[in-house]
C-alpha positions as CSV (number, residue, x, y, z in Angstrom):
1,M,98.1,118.3,119.9
2,H,98.7,118.7,116.2
3,D,97.7,122.4,116.4
4,E,100.1,122.9,119.3
5,S,103.1,121.5,117.3
6,R,102.1,123.6,114.3
7,E,102.0,126.7,116.5
8,Q,105.4,125.8,117.9
9,A,106.7,125.4,114.3
10,S,105.5,128.8,113.2
11,R,106.9,130.4,116.3
12,T,110.3,128.7,115.6
13,E,110.1,129.9,112.0
14,K,109.4,133.5,113.1
15,F,112.3,133.3,115.5
16,F,114.8,132.0,112.9
17,G,113.5,134.5,110.3
18,H,114.1,137.4,112.7
19,G,117.5,135.9,113.7
20,L,118.6,135.6,110.1
21,K,117.6,139.3,109.5
22,Q,119.7,140.3,112.5
23,I,122.7,138.3,111.4
24,E,122.4,139.6,107.8
25,H,122.3,143.2,109.2
26,G,125.3,142.5,111.4
27,F,127.3,141.2,108.4
28,K,126.4,144.2,106.3
29,S,127.5,146.6,109.1
30,A,130.7,144.7,109.7
31,F,131.6,144.7,106.0
32,H,130.8,148.4,105.8
33,V,133.1,149.1,108.7
34,I,135.9,146.9,107.3
35,H,135.5,148.6,103.9
36,V,135.6,152.1,105.4
37,S,138.6,151.2,107.6
38,S,140.6,149.7,104.7
39,V,139.9,152.7,102.5
40,N,141.0,155.1,105.3
41,F,144.2,153.0,106.0
42,G,144.9,152.8,102.3
43,S,145.0,156.5,101.7
């Protein structure tokens, strides 16, 4: 039973780690788009 909960924990950790990478990537993409748009509108 202990092994099972540890397995579950590592699976959750991997899931959240992957999710955070996706979110970080999304934010970087969004900021890039906003930056490019503001530069284009500014000129």
